[in-house]
C-alpha positions, 0 to 999 in steps of 0.5 A: 459879087465878091472879087479876088486880085492876082498877084504879080509873078514873072515879067519878060525882061525889056530888052526882048519886049521888041520880040514877038511872043509865040507862046509863054508858060510856067514850068513844073519848078515854078520858072516862067518861059517865053518863045521868042522870034523876031516877028509875028508869022505871016499867012502864007510866008515861007514854012521852012524851019526858023530860029527862036529864042527862049528867055526863062524867068526864075523864081528868084528872078534869074533870067537864062536865054536858050537859042533854038535852031530848026523850029517848026511849030508856028503855033507852039506849045512850050514846056520846060524838062527837068533835065533843063531842055526844052519841048516844043509842040505844034497843036496841029498835026495834020498832013496838010498843016505846015507845022507838021512835016511829012514824017509827023514830027509834030513835037520837037525835044531840045537839050539844054543847049538848044540842040534838036535831040528827038522828035515824034507825034502826039496826035492832031488838036492839042489844047494842052501840053504840060510836062511833069516833073519827071519829064513826062508829057501830058497832052489833053486834045480838044473835040477834033481829036478823040484821044482825050488825055494821054501820058507821054515820056520825053521820047515818044512812048505813050504811057498812059491814055485816058480811054473810056473812063467809068462814070464819065464816058469817052473823053472828047475835049479836055477843057481843063488840065492841071499837073502836079508831081504825083496826080492830074486833074482834068475837067472835061466836056461835055458833063465837066466832071473832075478826074483825078488821074493817078499813074497806076490806079483807076481814074477817080470821078467827081460829079461837078455843076461848074461848066466851061471852066478852063483852069482848075486848082487843088489844094487839101481837099478844096478846088476852085475853077477858072472860066466859064461861058459868056460873061463868065469868063473871069469866074472862080468857083469854089467847091470842097471834094467829097469821094464822088462829087464837087460840092460848090461853096463859093463864087468870085471874079478874078481881076488883074493885081490892079482890079481891072478885069482880066481880059483876053489871056492865056491860062494855065494850072499846076497844083493850087496855083492858077496863072494867067498872062493878058495881052501883050503877054509879056507878064505873068501873074498868079492866084494861089487856092492855098493862100 
């Protein structure tokens, strides 16, 4: 089968390689961020808030460091807001879970100096959290929360929710989510339709035969799905958009820049790009559908 290689994108400076990577992301403007602590959390360890460090690598190679105090989420999602602040959220929001306190403050918003300015809850079972260029937060849930896909303001105001989508039904598990400046694309379980979500318009639903993708990239009428079940975890499936369907056009295997298998990884998509980070999670690589 044809292969397609990732391209190196951003790397955590070696100065910080002795820290534990809680999570990492690439924001809406292309900067990469790592959320670091001194050591990995241990089961049954102290559940009190803790300090953390965000190391940001800009697309020009510049490095910024932001110190956060009183962080609550041990297994968090992270993104940067357009004002230079950050949002950190726990994937779980059950009252019995240590990452959500008694007031349900699952999401913490920090300013550019690392000071907490806001907190709120968006619901249990987060699978994706992506901030768009306006600062709105798009949250996709996995199947333990039937909320599907929702859009929130950075102060916790619910702005949109998927609900019962005509032609797709109720969104029970958001497998893939891609957020750009004007549109969100999603691919939910169980039939994996491609959803085109534009604020103020009905959701456009396109039938799709690709199953189990964990990321989707879109560019000028073309689409690429990354991931799948079993031995298709490193698959790239290409397609073209019609008004109502995704028409398959080809398949390839995505590899590391050196041609070796990707292995265990994080993945996220923005616009035409799919970003992949494999162990030890200190570097991001990119694959671009527009290229």
